[in-house]
N, C-alpha and C positions, 0 to 999 in steps of 0.2 A: 150649144156654143162651146162651153168648157166642160171638161171631164170633172164630175162632182165627187169622185172618190177621194181626192186629196184637196177638198174645197178649202179647208183651213189653211194648208200650206200655200195653195195657189192664191188665196186672198191676201195672206201676209206678203207673198212675193210681189203680187200686183200692187199692194200698197207701198212697198219699198220702191218699186220701179217708178210708180207715179210720183212719189216724193222726190226721187232723184231727178226726174224730168222737170218737175216744178222748180226745184232748186236751181237746175241748170238754166231755166228761163228767168228766174227772179234775181239771182245773184248778179248777173251782168247788168240788169236794169237798175238794181240798187247801187252798184258801183258807179254806174253812169250818172245816177241821180245825186248821190251823196259825194262822189269823188271829185 
């Protein structure tokens, strides 16, 4: 699936990317709910 030579860097990058996607989905919902 993924190249495992740079697994640590890839895992950090994937975690940051997933966090940004989650924030992009959660922030508008939170603003709609609390705003």
